[in-house]
N, CA, C and O atoms as a Tripos MOL2 file, in Angstrom:
@<TRIPOS>MOLECULE
protein
  308   307    77     0     0
PROTEIN
NO_CHARGES

@<TRIPOS>ATOM
      1 N           0.7360   -4.3690   -2.7750 N.3       1 UNK1
      2 CA          0.0680   -3.2310   -2.4360 C.3       1 UNK1
      3 C           1.2410   -1.8540   -1.9990 C.2       1 UNK1
      4 O           1.4200   -0.6990   -2.3850 O.2       1 UNK1
      5 N           1.8980   -2.8440   -0.9100 N.am      2 UNK2
      6 CA          2.7060   -1.8200   -0.0590 C.3       2 UNK2
      7 C           3.9480   -1.3660   -1.2210 C.2       2 UNK2
      8 O           4.4130   -0.2390   -1.3940 O.2       2 UNK2
      9 N           4.2680   -2.5210   -1.8660 N.am      3 UNK3
     10 CA          5.5380   -2.0770   -2.7940 C.3       3 UNK3
     11 C           4.9860   -1.1070   -4.0460 C.2       3 UNK3
     12 O           5.8050   -0.2920   -4.4690 O.2       3 UNK3
     13 N           3.7550   -1.1280   -4.6280 N.am      4 UNK4
     14 CA          3.5830    0.4260   -5.3700 C.3       4 UNK4
     15 C           3.6130    1.8120   -4.4170 C.2       4 UNK4
     16 O           4.1930    2.8570   -4.7140 O.2       4 UNK4
     17 N           2.7770    1.5310   -3.0980 N.am      5 UNK5
     18 CA          2.7320    2.5420   -2.4140 C.3       5 UNK5
     19 C           4.0760    3.0770   -2.1900 C.2       5 UNK5
     20 O           4.1830    4.2850   -2.4040 O.2       5 UNK5
     21 N           5.0980    2.4700   -1.8190 N.am      6 UNK6
     22 CA          6.4470    2.8550   -1.7140 C.3       6 UNK6
     23 C           7.0370    3.6530   -2.8010 C.2       6 UNK6
     24 O           7.5740    4.7580   -2.7160 O.2       6 UNK6
     25 N           6.8430    2.8910   -3.8700 N.am      7 UNK7
     26 CA          7.3630    3.4650   -4.9330 C.3       7 UNK7
     27 C           6.7400    4.9450   -5.4160 C.2       7 UNK7
     28 O           7.3860    5.7750   -6.0560 O.2       7 UNK7
     29 N           5.4920    5.0860   -5.0220 N.am      8 UNK8
     30 CA          4.7240    6.3160   -5.6320 C.3       8 UNK8
     31 C           4.9930    7.3020   -4.6850 C.2       8 UNK8
     32 O           4.8920    8.5160   -4.8670 O.2       8 UNK8
     33 N           5.3420    6.7270   -3.6590 N.am      9 UNK9
     34 CA          5.8130    7.9240   -2.2310 C.3       9 UNK9
     35 C           7.4020    8.3760   -2.7850 C.2       9 UNK9
     36 O           7.7190    9.5660   -2.7730 O.2       9 UNK9
     37 N           8.1370    7.5600   -3.1550 N.am     10 UNK10
     38 CA          9.6250    7.9330   -3.7700 C.3      10 UNK10
     39 C           9.3470    8.8250   -5.0340 C.2      10 UNK10
     40 O           9.8290    9.9440   -5.2050 O.2      10 UNK10
     41 N           8.6580    8.2910   -5.7350 N.am     11 UNK11
     42 CA          8.1930    9.6110   -6.8230 C.3      11 UNK11
     43 C           7.5920   10.6520   -6.5220 C.2      11 UNK11
     44 O           7.8550   11.6970   -7.1180 O.2      11 UNK11
     45 N           6.6220   10.6020   -5.4990 N.am     12 UNK12
     46 CA          6.4600   11.6530   -5.1260 C.3      12 UNK12
     47 C           7.3100   12.8040   -4.6910 C.2      12 UNK12
     48 O           7.2620   14.0010   -4.9760 O.2      12 UNK12
     49 N           8.2420   11.9810   -3.7860 N.am     13 UNK13
     50 CA          9.6000   13.0100   -3.0590 C.3      13 UNK13
     51 C          10.4810   13.2290   -4.0570 C.2      13 UNK13
     52 O          11.0050   14.3380   -3.9510 O.2      13 UNK13
     53 N          10.9990   12.3380   -5.3740 N.am     14 UNK14
     54 CA         11.8460   12.8230   -5.7670 C.3      14 UNK14
     55 C          11.2270   14.0730   -6.5650 C.2      14 UNK14
     56 O          11.9070   15.0990   -6.5760 O.2      14 UNK14
     57 N           9.9140   14.0700   -7.2750 N.am     15 UNK15
     58 CA          9.1460   15.2180   -7.7100 C.3      15 UNK15
     59 C           9.3110   16.3980   -6.8260 C.2      15 UNK15
     60 O           9.8410   17.4660   -7.1320 O.2      15 UNK15
     61 N           8.8620   16.1100   -5.8470 N.am     16 UNK16
     62 CA          8.9900   17.4340   -4.5180 C.3      16 UNK16
     63 C          10.4150   18.0450   -4.5110 C.2      16 UNK16
     64 O          10.8340   19.1990   -4.6090 O.2      16 UNK16
     65 N          10.9330   16.9680   -4.3730 N.am     17 UNK17
     66 CA         12.7730   17.4810   -4.4280 C.3      17 UNK17
     67 C          13.3910   18.2560   -5.5910 C.2      17 UNK17
     68 O          14.1280   19.2060   -5.3280 O.2      17 UNK17
     69 N          13.1270   17.8960   -6.9330 N.am     18 UNK18
     70 CA         13.7840   18.2760   -8.0270 C.3      18 UNK18
     71 C          12.7560   19.2830   -8.8000 C.2      18 UNK18
     72 O          13.2660   20.1950   -9.4510 O.2      18 UNK18
     73 N          11.6610   19.1910   -8.7690 N.am     19 UNK19
     74 CA         10.8960   20.3470   -9.5810 C.3      19 UNK19
     75 C          10.2920   21.3150   -8.6990 C.2      19 UNK19
     76 O           9.5860   22.2720   -9.0160 O.2      19 UNK19
     77 N          10.6360   20.9650   -7.6160 N.am     20 UNK20
     78 CA         10.1270   22.2860   -6.6390 C.3      20 UNK20
     79 C          10.8730   22.5490   -5.4860 C.2      20 UNK20
     80 O          10.6070   22.2200   -4.3300 O.2      20 UNK20
     81 N          11.9050   23.2190   -5.9440 N.am     21 UNK21
     82 CA         12.7750   23.5750   -4.7090 C.3      21 UNK21
     83 C          12.4180   24.3250   -3.4860 C.2      21 UNK21
     84 O          11.3890   24.9930   -3.3890 O.2      21 UNK21
     85 N          13.2160   24.2030   -2.6500 N.am     22 UNK22
     86 CA         12.7530   24.8710   -1.1520 C.3      22 UNK22
     87 C          12.4320   26.0700   -1.2100 C.2      22 UNK22
     88 O          11.5200   26.5520   -0.5380 O.2      22 UNK22
     89 N          13.1050   26.6730   -1.9770 N.am     23 UNK23
     90 CA         13.4780   28.5300   -1.6200 C.3      23 UNK23
     91 C          12.2270   29.0050   -3.0310 C.2      23 UNK23
     92 O          12.3110   30.0470   -3.6800 O.2      23 UNK23
     93 N          11.3930   28.1740   -3.1760 N.am     24 UNK24
     94 CA         10.2360   28.3860   -3.9910 C.3      24 UNK24
     95 C           9.4010   29.3760   -3.3100 C.2      24 UNK24
     96 O           9.2960   29.3170   -2.0850 O.2      24 UNK24
     97 N           8.8050   30.2680   -3.9760 N.am     25 UNK25
     98 CA          7.4100   31.1910   -3.0300 C.3      25 UNK25
     99 C           6.2110   30.2020   -2.6580 C.2      25 UNK25
    100 O           6.2990   28.9760   -2.7110 O.2      25 UNK25
    101 N           5.2560   30.8080   -2.3350 N.am     26 UNK26
    102 CA          3.8790   30.1760   -1.8710 C.3      26 UNK26
    103 C           3.3490   29.0390   -2.8360 C.2      26 UNK26
    104 O           3.2810   27.8710   -2.4540 O.2      26 UNK26
    105 N           3.0460   29.3640   -3.8680 N.am     27 UNK27
    106 CA          2.3500   28.7080   -4.9560 C.3      27 UNK27
    107 C           3.3460   27.0180   -4.9020 C.2      27 UNK27
    108 O           2.8050   26.0000   -4.4690 O.2      27 UNK27
    109 N           4.5200   27.0240   -5.3160 N.am     28 UNK28
    110 CA          5.4680   26.1520   -5.4450 C.3      28 UNK28
    111 C           5.8220   25.3030   -3.9800 C.2      28 UNK28
    112 O           5.8850   24.0740   -4.0220 O.2      28 UNK28
    113 N           6.0090   25.9120   -2.9100 N.am     29 UNK29
    114 CA          5.4620   25.7770   -1.5050 C.3      29 UNK29
    115 C           4.3570   24.5270   -1.5120 C.2      29 UNK29
    116 O           4.5600   23.3710   -1.1410 O.2      29 UNK29
    117 N           3.1190   25.1050   -2.0470 N.am     30 UNK30
    118 CA          1.7570   24.4170   -1.5870 C.3      30 UNK30
    119 C           1.6980   23.1760   -2.5970 C.2      30 UNK30
    120 O           1.2000   22.0770   -2.3510 O.2      30 UNK30
    121 N           2.3370   23.6010   -3.8340 N.am     31 UNK31
    122 CA          2.8160   21.7850   -4.4720 C.3      31 UNK31
    123 C           3.6580   21.2390   -3.7690 C.2      31 UNK31
    124 O           3.2420   20.1850   -3.2860 O.2      31 UNK31
    125 N           4.8230   21.5410   -3.4590 N.am     32 UNK32
    126 CA          5.4490   20.9420   -2.5540 C.3      32 UNK32
    127 C           4.9370   19.6540   -1.4600 C.2      32 UNK32
    128 O           5.2340   18.4690   -1.3080 O.2      32 UNK32
    129 N           4.0100   20.6180   -0.8250 N.am     33 UNK33
    130 CA          3.1440   19.8610    0.1340 C.3      33 UNK33
    131 C           2.2940   19.5710   -0.0280 C.2      33 UNK33
    132 O           1.6480   19.3030    0.9850 O.2      33 UNK33
    133 N           1.6330   19.3940   -1.3060 N.am     34 UNK34
    134 CA          0.5380   18.7470   -1.6370 C.3      34 UNK34
    135 C           1.0320   17.1750   -1.9540 C.2      34 UNK34
    136 O           0.5680   16.0820   -1.6290 O.2      34 UNK34
    137 N           2.2450   17.6040   -2.7780 N.am     35 UNK35
    138 CA          2.8940   16.0320   -3.0610 C.3      35 UNK35
    139 C           3.4090   15.0890   -1.9710 C.2      35 UNK35
    140 O           3.2130   13.8760   -2.0390 O.2      35 UNK35
    141 N           4.0830   15.6800   -0.9490 N.am     36 UNK36
    142 CA          4.2830   15.1980    0.2280 C.3      36 UNK36
    143 C           2.8640   14.4500    0.7280 C.2      36 UNK36
    144 O           2.5660   13.2990    0.4080 O.2      36 UNK36
    145 N           2.1290   15.2400    1.4890 N.am     37 UNK37
    146 CA          0.4710   14.5120    1.2670 C.3      37 UNK37
    147 C          -0.0480   13.4360    0.7380 C.2      37 UNK37
    148 O          -0.5030   12.4610    1.3370 O.2      37 UNK37
    149 N           0.0340   13.6500   -0.5920 N.am     38 UNK38
    150 CA         -0.4470   12.7840   -1.6300 C.3      38 UNK38
    151 C           0.5270   11.5350   -1.6110 C.2      38 UNK38
    152 O          -0.0360   10.4750   -1.8830 O.2      38 UNK38
    153 N           1.9770   11.4540   -1.3220 N.am     39 UNK39
    154 CA          2.4420   10.2990   -1.0380 C.3      39 UNK39
    155 C           2.2450    9.6490   -0.0430 C.2      39 UNK39
    156 O           2.3650    8.4350   -0.2080 O.2      39 UNK39
    157 N           1.9380   10.0410    1.1200 N.am     40 UNK40
    158 CA          1.5370    9.5460    2.4540 C.3      40 UNK40
    159 C           0.0800    8.8950    2.2790 C.2      40 UNK40
    160 O          -0.2410    7.8300    2.8070 O.2      40 UNK40
    161 N          -0.7210    9.6370    1.5070 N.am     41 UNK41
    162 CA         -2.0410    9.4290    1.2220 C.3      41 UNK41
    163 C          -1.9870    7.9800    0.5670 C.2      41 UNK41
    164 O          -2.6450    7.0790    1.0860 O.2      41 UNK41
    165 N          -1.1690    7.7250   -0.6330 N.am     42 UNK42
    166 CA         -0.9700    6.8340   -0.8760 C.3      42 UNK42
    167 C          -0.3380    5.4190   -0.3650 C.2      42 UNK42
    168 O          -0.4700    4.3050   -0.8720 O.2      42 UNK42
    169 N           0.3900    5.8120    0.7960 N.am     43 UNK43
    170 CA          0.5110    4.5010    1.6510 C.3      43 UNK43
    171 C          -0.3680    4.2770    2.8600 C.2      43 UNK43
    172 O           0.0330    3.4350    3.6630 O.2      43 UNK43
    173 N          -1.3850    4.8330    3.0870 N.am     44 UNK44
    174 CA         -2.4100    4.7860    3.7840 C.3      44 UNK44
    175 C          -3.0400    3.3370    4.1450 C.2      44 UNK44
    176 O          -3.0250    2.7280    5.2140 O.2      44 UNK44
    177 N          -3.7160    2.9210    2.6310 N.am     45 UNK45
    178 CA         -4.1770    1.8990    2.9870 C.3      45 UNK45
    179 C          -3.0910    0.4390    3.2310 C.2      45 UNK45
    180 O          -3.2490   -0.5390    3.9610 O.2      45 UNK45
    181 N          -1.8850    0.8290    2.2070 N.am     46 UNK46
    182 CA         -1.0290   -0.3750    2.2640 C.3      46 UNK46
    183 C          -0.6410   -0.6480    3.9440 C.2      46 UNK46
    184 O          -0.6170   -1.7860    4.4120 O.2      46 UNK46
    185 N          -0.3700    0.4750    4.6850 N.am     47 UNK47
    186 CA          0.3840    0.7870    6.1130 C.3      47 UNK47
    187 C          -1.1330   -0.0890    7.1730 C.2      47 UNK47
    188 O          -0.9750   -0.9240    8.0630 O.2      47 UNK47
    189 N          -2.1730    0.3480    6.7780 N.am     48 UNK48
    190 CA         -3.3720    0.1700    7.3330 C.3      48 UNK48
    191 C          -3.5480   -1.6440    7.3950 C.2      48 UNK48
    192 O          -3.8180   -2.3080    8.3960 O.2      48 UNK48
    193 N          -3.3610   -2.0220    6.3380 N.am     49 UNK49
    194 CA         -3.4580   -3.4830    5.8550 C.3      49 UNK49
    195 C          -2.3810   -4.2850    6.5250 C.2      49 UNK49
    196 O          -2.6580   -5.3780    7.0180 O.2      49 UNK49
    197 N          -1.3490   -3.8680    6.5580 N.am     50 UNK50
    198 CA         -0.0330   -4.2390    7.5700 C.3      50 UNK50
    199 C          -0.0950   -4.1960    8.7520 C.2      50 UNK50
    200 O           0.5320   -4.9580    9.4880 O.2      50 UNK50
    201 N          -0.9220   -3.2280    9.1650 N.am     51 UNK51
    202 CA         -0.6080   -3.1110   10.9180 C.3      51 UNK51
    203 C          -2.0180   -3.8070   11.5270 C.2      51 UNK51
    204 O          -2.0080   -4.6560   12.4190 O.2      51 UNK51
    205 N          -3.0770   -3.3540   10.9600 N.am     52 UNK52
    206 CA         -4.9420   -3.6290   11.5470 C.3      52 UNK52
    207 C          -5.3140   -4.6870   10.9560 C.2      52 UNK52
    208 O          -5.9470   -5.5260   11.5960 O.2      52 UNK52
    209 N          -4.9590   -4.9220    9.3860 N.am     53 UNK53
    210 CA         -6.2870   -5.7930    9.2650 C.3      53 UNK53
    211 C          -5.4970   -7.4720    8.4820 C.2      53 UNK53
    212 O          -6.0850   -8.1860    7.6700 O.2      53 UNK53
    213 N          -4.4470   -7.6580    8.8960 N.am     54 UNK54
    214 CA         -3.7640   -9.1750    8.5420 C.3      54 UNK54
    215 C          -4.2070  -10.0020    9.3870 C.2      54 UNK54
    216 O          -3.5850  -11.0620    9.3230 O.2      54 UNK54
    217 N          -5.3710   -9.9880   10.5010 N.am     55 UNK55
    218 CA         -5.4130  -11.1990   11.3920 C.3      55 UNK55
    219 C          -6.5310  -11.7780   10.7230 C.2      55 UNK55
    220 O          -6.6870  -12.9870   10.8990 O.2      55 UNK55
    221 N          -7.5970  -10.9860    9.7640 N.am     56 UNK56
    222 CA         -8.8670  -11.5130    8.9170 C.3      56 UNK56
    223 C          -8.1160  -12.6720    8.2500 C.2      56 UNK56
    224 O          -8.5550  -13.8190    8.1720 O.2      56 UNK56
    225 N          -6.6250  -12.1380    7.6520 N.am     57 UNK57
    226 CA         -6.0560  -12.4960    6.0350 C.3      57 UNK57
    227 C          -5.3140  -13.7880    6.3530 C.2      57 UNK57
    228 O          -5.2540  -14.8210    5.6870 O.2      57 UNK57
    229 N          -4.7010  -13.4530    7.6570 N.am     58 UNK58
    230 CA         -3.8090  -15.0800    8.4230 C.3      58 UNK58
    231 C          -5.2620  -15.8930    8.5760 C.2      58 UNK58
    232 O          -5.3410  -16.9260    7.9110 O.2      58 UNK58
    233 N          -6.3580  -15.5430    9.3480 N.am     59 UNK59
    234 CA         -7.2190  -16.8330    9.6050 C.3      59 UNK59
    235 C          -7.8070  -17.3560    8.2960 C.2      59 UNK59
    236 O          -8.2560  -18.4930    8.1500 O.2      59 UNK59
    237 N          -7.7500  -16.2840    7.2420 N.am     60 UNK60
    238 CA         -8.2790  -16.9270    6.2360 C.3      60 UNK60
    239 C          -7.5740  -18.1360    5.5130 C.2      60 UNK60
    240 O          -8.0060  -19.2180    5.1160 O.2      60 UNK60
    241 N          -6.1360  -17.4590    5.4880 N.am     61 UNK61
    242 CA         -4.8860  -18.3540    4.8560 C.3      61 UNK61
    243 C          -4.9930  -19.9460    5.5140 C.2      61 UNK61
    244 O          -5.0210  -21.0280    4.9270 O.2      61 UNK61
    245 N          -5.0390  -19.6180    7.0050 N.am     62 UNK62
    246 CA         -5.0810  -21.1890    7.3900 C.3      62 UNK62
    247 C          -6.4030  -21.6420    6.9010 C.2      62 UNK62
    248 O          -6.3250  -22.8500    6.6800 O.2      62 UNK62
    249 N          -7.5520  -21.1970    6.6470 N.am     63 UNK63
    250 CA         -8.3010  -21.8710    6.6070 C.3      63 UNK63
    251 C          -8.4470  -22.4730    5.3290 C.2      63 UNK63
    252 O          -9.2230  -23.4230    5.2260 O.2      63 UNK63
    253 N          -7.6600  -21.9610    4.0930 N.am     64 UNK64
    254 CA         -7.7100  -22.5180    2.7310 C.3      64 UNK64
    255 C          -6.5440  -23.4220    2.9970 C.2      64 UNK64
    256 O          -6.5470  -24.3870    2.2330 O.2      64 UNK64
    257 N          -5.4840  -23.4030    3.9040 N.am     65 UNK65
    258 CA         -4.8390  -24.4980    3.8450 C.3      65 UNK65
    259 C          -5.2630  -25.7490    4.5180 C.2      65 UNK65
    260 O          -4.7300  -26.8350    4.2890 O.2      65 UNK65
    261 N          -6.4730  -25.5210    5.5560 N.am     66 UNK66
    262 CA         -6.6970  -26.8570    5.8310 C.3      66 UNK66
    263 C          -7.7110  -27.2950    4.8480 C.2      66 UNK66
    264 O          -7.7770  -28.5010    4.6110 O.2      66 UNK66
    265 N          -8.6450  -26.3410    4.1440 N.am     67 UNK67
    266 CA         -9.1120  -27.1930    2.9780 C.3      67 UNK67
    267 C          -8.3300  -27.8780    1.9230 C.2      67 UNK67
    268 O          -8.7670  -28.9640    1.5430 O.2      67 UNK67
    269 N          -7.1050  -27.3610    1.3210 N.am     68 UNK68
    270 CA         -6.3740  -27.7820    0.5060 C.3      68 UNK68
    271 C          -5.7550  -29.3700    1.1000 C.2      68 UNK68
    272 O          -5.5630  -30.2310    0.2410 O.2      68 UNK68
    273 N          -5.5240  -29.6350    2.2510 N.am     69 UNK69
    274 CA         -5.2290  -30.8390    2.9640 C.3      69 UNK69
    275 C          -6.5510  -31.8440    3.0870 C.2      69 UNK69
    276 O          -6.4580  -32.9780    3.5560 O.2      69 UNK69
    277 N          -7.6160  -31.3510    2.6710 N.am     70 UNK70
    278 CA         -8.5220  -32.2340    2.9410 C.3      70 UNK70
    279 C          -8.9500  -33.5510    1.7040 C.2      70 UNK70
    280 O          -9.4210  -33.1590    0.6360 O.2      70 UNK70
    281 N          -8.8070  -34.6890    1.8670 N.am     71 UNK71
    282 CA         -8.8490  -35.8200    1.0960 C.3      71 UNK71
    283 C         -10.3250  -35.8710    0.3610 C.2      71 UNK71
    284 O         -11.2570  -35.6480    1.1340 O.2      71 UNK71
    285 N         -10.5620  -36.0420   -0.5480 N.am     72 UNK72
    286 CA        -11.8580  -35.8940   -1.4750 C.3      72 UNK72
    287 C         -11.7420  -37.0350   -2.0640 C.2      72 UNK72
    288 O         -10.6540  -37.5600   -2.3010 O.2      72 UNK72
    289 N         -13.1320  -37.6430   -2.4250 N.am     73 UNK73
    290 CA        -13.3320  -38.8030   -3.1970 C.3      73 UNK73
    291 C         -14.7700  -38.6040   -3.6950 C.2      73 UNK73
    292 O         -15.8690  -38.5590   -3.1410 O.2      73 UNK73
    293 N         -14.2840  -38.4930   -5.0960 N.am     74 UNK74
    294 CA        -15.7500  -38.4410   -6.1520 C.3      74 UNK74
    295 C         -16.2860  -39.7850   -6.0480 C.2      74 UNK74
    296 O         -15.4270  -40.6620   -5.9580 O.2      74 UNK74
    297 N         -17.5470  -40.1780   -6.0380 N.am     75 UNK75
    298 CA        -18.0490  -41.2760   -6.4780 C.3      75 UNK75
    299 C         -19.0880  -40.9410   -7.6080 C.2      75 UNK75
    300 O         -19.8430  -39.9830   -7.4400 O.2      75 UNK75
    301 N         -19.1470  -41.6220   -8.6400 N.am     76 UNK76
    302 CA        -19.4300  -41.7870   -9.9750 C.3      76 UNK76
    303 C         -20.6080  -42.7840  -10.1240 C.2      76 UNK76
    304 O         -20.1960  -43.9400  -10.2270 O.2      76 UNK76
    305 N         -22.3020  -42.6340  -10.1770 N.am     77 UNK77
    306 CA        -23.2520  -43.1580  -10.0490 C.3      77 UNK77
    307 C         -23.6820  -43.8080  -11.3850 C.2      77 UNK77
    308 O         -24.7310  -44.4490  -11.4510 O.2      77 UNK77
@<TRIPOS>BOND
     1     1     2 1
     2     2     3 1
     3     3     4 2
     4     3     5 am
     5     5     6 1
     6     6     7 1
     7     7     8 2
     8     7     9 am
     9     9    10 1
    10    10    11 1
    11    11    12 2
    12    11    13 am
    13    13    14 1
    14    14    15 1
    15    15    16 2
    16    15    17 am
    17    17    18 1
    18    18    19 1
    19    19    20 2
    20    19    21 am
    21    21    22 1
    22    22    23 1
    23    23    24 2
    24    23    25 am
    25    25    26 1
    26    26    27 1
    27    27    28 2
    28    27    29 am
    29    29    30 1
    30    30    31 1
    31    31    32 2
    32    31    33 am
    33    33    34 1
    34    34    35 1
    35    35    36 2
    36    35    37 am
    37    37    38 1
    38    38    39 1
    39    39    40 2
    40    39    41 am
    41    41    42 1
    42    42    43 1
    43    43    44 2
    44    43    45 am
    45    45    46 1
    46    46    47 1
    47    47    48 2
    48    47    49 am
    49    49    50 1
    50    50    51 1
    51    51    52 2
    52    51    53 am
    53    53    54 1
    54    54    55 1
    55    55    56 2
    56    55    57 am
    57    57    58 1
    58    58    59 1
    59    59    60 2
    60    59    61 am
    61    61    62 1
    62    62    63 1
    63    63    64 2
    64    63    65 am
    65    65    66 1
    66    66    67 1
    67    67    68 2
    68    67    69 am
    69    69    70 1
    70    70    71 1
    71    71    72 2
    72    71    73 am
    73    73    74 1
    74    74    75 1
    75    75    76 2
    76    75    77 am
    77    77    78 1
    78    78    79 1
    79    79    80 2
    80    79    81 am
    81    81    82 1
    82    82    83 1
    83    83    84 2
    84    83    85 am
    85    85    86 1
    86    86    87 1
    87    87    88 2
    88    87    89 am
    89    89    90 1
    90    90    91 1
    91    91    92 2
    92    91    93 am
    93    93    94 1
    94    94    95 1
    95    95    96 2
    96    95    97 am
    97    97    98 1
    98    98    99 1
    99    99   100 2
   100    99   101 am
   101   101   102 1
   102   102   103 1
   103   103   104 2
   104   103   105 am
   105   105   106 1
   106   106   107 1
   107   107   108 2
   108   107   109 am
   109   109   110 1
   110   110   111 1
   111   111   112 2
   112   111   113 am
   113   113   114 1
   114   114   115 1
   115   115   116 2
   116   115   117 am
   117   117   118 1
   118   118   119 1
   119   119   120 2
   120   119   121 am
   121   121   122 1
   122   122   123 1
   123   123   124 2
   124   123   125 am
   125   125   126 1
   126   126   127 1
   127   127   128 2
   128   127   129 am
   129   129   130 1
   130   130   131 1
   131   131   132 2
   132   131   133 am
   133   133   134 1
   134   134   135 1
   135   135   136 2
   136   135   137 am
   137   137   138 1
   138   138   139 1
   139   139   140 2
   140   139   141 am
   141   141   142 1
   142   142   143 1
   143   143   144 2
   144   143   145 am
   145   145   146 1
   146   146   147 1
   147   147   148 2
   148   147   149 am
   149   149   150 1
   150   150   151 1
   151   151   152 2
   152   151   153 am
   153   153   154 1
   154   154   155 1
   155   155   156 2
   156   155   157 am
   157   157   158 1
   158   158   159 1
   159   159   160 2
   160   159   161 am
   161   161   162 1
   162   162   163 1
   163   163   164 2
   164   163   165 am
   165   165   166 1
   166   166   167 1
   167   167   168 2
   168   167   169 am
   169   169   170 1
   170   170   171 1
   171   171   172 2
   172   171   173 am
   173   173   174 1
   174   174   175 1
   175   175   176 2
   176   175   177 am
   177   177   178 1
   178   178   179 1
   179   179   180 2
   180   179   181 am
   181   181   182 1
   182   182   183 1
   183   183   184 2
   184   183   185 am
   185   185   186 1
   186   186   187 1
   187   187   188 2
   188   187   189 am
   189   189   190 1
   190   190   191 1
   191   191   192 2
   192   191   193 am
   193   193   194 1
   194   194   195 1
   195   195   196 2
   196   195   197 am
   197   197   198 1
   198   198   199 1
   199   199   200 2
   200   199   201 am
   201   201   202 1
   202   202   203 1
   203   203   204 2
   204   203   205 am
   205   205   206 1
   206   206   207 1
   207   207   208 2
   208   207   209 am
   209   209   210 1
   210   210   211 1
   211   211   212 2
   212   211   213 am
   213   213   214 1
   214   214   215 1
   215   215   216 2
   216   215   217 am
   217   217   218 1
   218   218   219 1
   219   219   220 2
   220   219   221 am
   221   221   222 1
   222   222   223 1
   223   223   224 2
   224   223   225 am
   225   225   226 1
   226   226   227 1
   227   227   228 2
   228   227   229 am
   229   229   230 1
   230   230   231 1
   231   231   232 2
   232   231   233 am
   233   233   234 1
   234   234   235 1
   235   235   236 2
   236   235   237 am
   237   237   238 1
   238   238   239 1
   239   239   240 2
   240   239   241 am
   241   241   242 1
   242   242   243 1
   243   243   244 2
   244   243   245 am
   245   245   246 1
   246   246   247 1
   247   247   248 2
   248   247   249 am
   249   249   250 1
   250   250   251 1
   251   251   252 2
   252   251   253 am
   253   253   254 1
   254   254   255 1
   255   255   256 2
   256   255   257 am
   257   257   258 1
   258   258   259 1
   259   259   260 2
   260   259   261 am
   261   261   262 1
   262   262   263 1
   263   263   264 2
   264   263   265 am
   265   265   266 1
   266   266   267 1
   267   267   268 2
   268   267   269 am
   269   269   270 1
   270   270   271 1
   271   271   272 2
   272   271   273 am
   273   273   274 1
   274   274   275 1
   275   275   276 2
   276   275   277 am
   277   277   278 1
   278   278   279 1
   279   279   280 2
   280   279   281 am
   281   281   282 1
   282   282   283 1
   283   283   284 2
   284   283   285 am
   285   285   286 1
   286   286   287 1
   287   287   288 2
   288   287   289 am
   289   289   290 1
   290   290   291 1
   291   291   292 2
   292   291   293 am
   293   293   294 1
   294   294   295 1
   295   295   296 2
   296   295   297 am
   297   297   298 1
   298   298   299 1
   299   299   300 2
   300   299   301 am
   301   301   302 1
   302   302   303 1
   303   303   304 2
   304   303   305 am
   305   305   306 1
   306   306   307 1
   307   307   308 2
@<TRIPOS>SUBSTRUCTURE
     1 UNK1         2 RESIDUE 1 A UNK
     2 UNK2         6 RESIDUE 1 A UNK
     3 UNK3        10 RESIDUE 1 A UNK
     4 UNK4        14 RESIDUE 1 A UNK
     5 UNK5        18 RESIDUE 1 A UNK
     6 UNK6        22 RESIDUE 1 A UNK
     7 UNK7        26 RESIDUE 1 A UNK
     8 UNK8        30 RESIDUE 1 A UNK
     9 UNK9        34 RESIDUE 1 A UNK
    10 UNK10       38 RESIDUE 1 A UNK
    11 UNK11       42 RESIDUE 1 A UNK
    12 UNK12       46 RESIDUE 1 A UNK
    13 UNK13       50 RESIDUE 1 A UNK
    14 UNK14       54 RESIDUE 1 A UNK
    15 UNK15       58 RESIDUE 1 A UNK
    16 UNK16       62 RESIDUE 1 A UNK
    17 UNK17       66 RESIDUE 1 A UNK
    18 UNK18       70 RESIDUE 1 A UNK
    19 UNK19       74 RESIDUE 1 A UNK
    20 UNK20       78 RESIDUE 1 A UNK
    21 UNK21       82 RESIDUE 1 A UNK
    22 UNK22       86 RESIDUE 1 A UNK
    23 UNK23       90 RESIDUE 1 A UNK
    24 UNK24       94 RESIDUE 1 A UNK
    25 UNK25       98 RESIDUE 1 A UNK
    26 UNK26      102 RESIDUE 1 A UNK
    27 UNK27      106 RESIDUE 1 A UNK
    28 UNK28      110 RESIDUE 1 A UNK
    29 UNK29      114 RESIDUE 1 A UNK
    30 UNK30      118 RESIDUE 1 A UNK
    31 UNK31      122 RESIDUE 1 A UNK
    32 UNK32      126 RESIDUE 1 A UNK
    33 UNK33      130 RESIDUE 1 A UNK
    34 UNK34      134 RESIDUE 1 A UNK
    35 UNK35      138 RESIDUE 1 A UNK
    36 UNK36      142 RESIDUE 1 A UNK
    37 UNK37      146 RESIDUE 1 A UNK
    38 UNK38      150 RESIDUE 1 A UNK
    39 UNK39      154 RESIDUE 1 A UNK
    40 UNK40      158 RESIDUE 1 A UNK
    41 UNK41      162 RESIDUE 1 A UNK
    42 UNK42      166 RESIDUE 1 A UNK
    43 UNK43      170 RESIDUE 1 A UNK
    44 UNK44      174 RESIDUE 1 A UNK
    45 UNK45      178 RESIDUE 1 A UNK
    46 UNK46      182 RESIDUE 1 A UNK
    47 UNK47      186 RESIDUE 1 A UNK
    48 UNK48      190 RESIDUE 1 A UNK
    49 UNK49      194 RESIDUE 1 A UNK
    50 UNK50      198 RESIDUE 1 A UNK
    51 UNK51      202 RESIDUE 1 A UNK
    52 UNK52      206 RESIDUE 1 A UNK
    53 UNK53      210 RESIDUE 1 A UNK
    54 UNK54      214 RESIDUE 1 A UNK
    55 UNK55      218 RESIDUE 1 A UNK
    56 UNK56      222 RESIDUE 1 A UNK
    57 UNK57      226 RESIDUE 1 A UNK
    58 UNK58      230 RESIDUE 1 A UNK
    59 UNK59      234 RESIDUE 1 A UNK
    60 UNK60      238 RESIDUE 1 A UNK
    61 UNK61      242 RESIDUE 1 A UNK
    62 UNK62      246 RESIDUE 1 A UNK
    63 UNK63      250 RESIDUE 1 A UNK
    64 UNK64      254 RESIDUE 1 A UNK
    65 UNK65      258 RESIDUE 1 A UNK
    66 UNK66      262 RESIDUE 1 A UNK
    67 UNK67      266 RESIDUE 1 A UNK
    68 UNK68      270 RESIDUE 1 A UNK
    69 UNK69      274 RESIDUE 1 A UNK
    70 UNK70      278 RESIDUE 1 A UNK
    71 UNK71      282 RESIDUE 1 A UNK
    72 UNK72      286 RESIDUE 1 A UNK
    73 UNK73      290 RESIDUE 1 A UNK
    74 UNK74      294 RESIDUE 1 A UNK
    75 UNK75      298 RESIDUE 1 A UNK
    76 UNK76      302 RESIDUE 1 A UNK
    77 UNK77      306 RESIDUE 1 A UNK
């Protein structure tokens, strides 16, 4: 998810740089700033996951590893 967000941010930055030059008037300036905001919004959720929500994911990963290590025996009657 982070990689997709970074790629999208890069695309927004490139479009912002090449299609809407800085010396443009107010409408193009708004378009430039909108692209920047959209790029950062695309990164919001991946960065949130990376910074704050990895604790439950780490706990869940440890639980799955413990379950994978359990010996099972199936008795057929």
